N, C-alpha and C positions, 0 to 999 in steps of 0.2 A: 394505500401509499400507493404514489407511483413509485416505479424502478430503481429512481436516482433516491427516492427517501429509503428505500429496504437498501440501496448501498450505501447508504450515508450513514444507516443504525446498525449495520451489519457487527455483531459481534468480532472481535478478535479470539482467535484460536491459542495463540503464542503469545505471553503476555510477558511484563518485565517481573523482577521480583525486589524487595527491598524499597530505595529511597526512590531508585528508579521507576516502582511502581505506583509510591506518593507523587509523586510528577506526573507520572503518565494521568493519573487519578483528579489533577489540576488538569490538565492540559486539554482531554479529549473533548470536555462538553465545551469549552472555549474554543477549539475548531470544527465542531460541531455543528455551533450555534453560528458561524462564520461560512457553513457549509464546504467544509471539508472533514477529513477524515484522520484518525491519528494511527499513523503504519508503526513508528518505534519510539522509544525512548531509549539513549544510552547518554550514561555522564562517564568522560576519560578523562583522563590527565592532562593532553594534548592542549600545549601552550598554558600549563598552570592546571586548569579544570574547561572542560569545553561539553554544555548540554547539548547534545543534538537532538533536535527534534524531526521526529521525519513525518511527513506529511502528504495528503494526497486529493484532489479531488473523487469524485464519488465514481468518473469513468476512468480513474489511474491517473490523470494526467495532473503539471504541477508546475508552472513557469517560475518563472525569478518575482514576477508581479506577486503572484500567489504567496511564497514565502514572505516576501517583506510585507506582503499585508497579516500574515500570521504571526510576523516575529514583532508587528508592531503591535496587534491587542494583545496576543498574550504577555510580552514581555511584563507590562505594569501590575497581572495579575499572580506575575509568578512574585515580580519584587514585595504584593500585598500578603500573599501566603507564606513567603519566603522557605522553604522547602528543602533549603541548602544551606547550611552552615559556613561556608565561604564565598569568595568572590567566583566570578565563572563567566565564562561567553557563550549567549543564548546561540545557535546556532541551527534555522531553518533549511532544510533541503527536502527535496524528493526523492522517491524510492531506488530512482535510477533503472537501467536495461537489469545490472542482478540484484534484483529487488529484493527483500526478505519476504519472505511467505506465512502472511498472518493472518487471513483470513480462508475460508472454507471458498471463495472465491478465486482468490487467490490459487491455491493450489488447483482448480478447475480452469483456470485460464493457463496455465503454465502444463497441460499435459501435451502431453511429447517434447516436454523441454526438459536440461539436465538439471539436477538442484543438489545440494548438499544438507544435509540433515543432520542434527547432533540431538541425542535423545537423553532427557533429566536420566532415567531409569534401562539400564543395557539390556538390550533383545540381544539373543541368543551370544552372549559373551561382548556384545559391542556396543559402542553408545554413537560411532560414527559411520554414516553410510553415503554414499553418492552413487547417483545414477539417473535414469530416464522414469519422470514420473507418468504413471499407465492411467491413474485414476484415483478418484478419490470419493468417500460414503462419509457418513454422519459420522466415524470412530478413528478411521484409518486412511492410509493414504497408500496406494499400491507405488510399487517403485522396481524397476527391471535393475541390478547394480552393473554397474561400469566392471567392476571387478570383484568376482565371485570367489569369498574364500575357501578354503579344502572342506570338503564334504560340508559346505553350504548351500543355501539356492539363490539360485540366479533372481527371483522374484520374492518380495519381502513385501509384509504391511506393516507399515508403521504406525503405531496409536498415535492417534492427533494429540491426546490426551499427555503424554508423556514427551513430546515437540519440546525440545530447547529455545531450539535455532532454528530455521528451512531457510536457503537461499537460494535463487537461480546461479546457476552458473554461467557466464556470460561465454555464448559460443556463435560462430556462424549462424546458425539456424534460427537462434533467437534474435540477433543483429538484424538479419531480412526482417523478420515476424515483426519488430517493434516499428521498423522502417513503413511497414507493411498498413501495418494499422494508422503510425502518424500522417502517412499519405490518406488514408480513409477519412478521418476525425477533421483534416481538412476538407477534404470536398464535401463531409455533410455541413461543415461548420457555411462552408461555402452556399452551398444547397440551402443553407435555413436562413441566411442572411438575405438570398435574394426573394426566398418566401415571406419574407419580415417586409423587406419593399415592396415586393407586389403587394401586399395584404394593407398597407399603408397606402401606396397607390389607387386601389379603390376604394378606401375611406375617404380622399379626397376627392376622388371623382361623385362618389352618393352623394359625398356634401354639398358640392358644387351643384349636383343636377338638385339637390333639397334646395338648396338656395336660389336657383332658377325659378 
């Protein structure tokens, strides 16, 4: 597999339960077939009922046109499967800067940034943590806490298997990092288009020389 294919098929660590899990089971293969990957499913009571499907490309990007494509292809599948027994609004969105962290690669990219965590099972009597991500292994994410409780440790290892939710905190450092990444993506895209145009010109010249 290529790096893009590996990223597309990377399994999520943090997943849904109940009805949201059922929707995720339906939505994930549809997204994958379109070249996107599922980030999160959330059903809320907003505007009566809103089903939010958060998705992204393997490189982490998600434009408005991408959201429209996912919505257009996913909506009829959800209508057919009918997992929700009431009327709802389908909303497809990008993860945003303060994104949920659901895959190991998310945590790897988030090293050095602040995140909030909620565990399904208490660790040292607590379920909620906030701090800077230091690193991640196959089993744990290491975090330096913003505030250390009395008698507690500054650095904690949170079990990935117990994560109920993890999300980046919007900070100046995160905004700057995202702006740099976006600038680099645009630079890479421009270079790729220039290569494609150069290859097209070379192909035309080769064909022209052959015809002569």
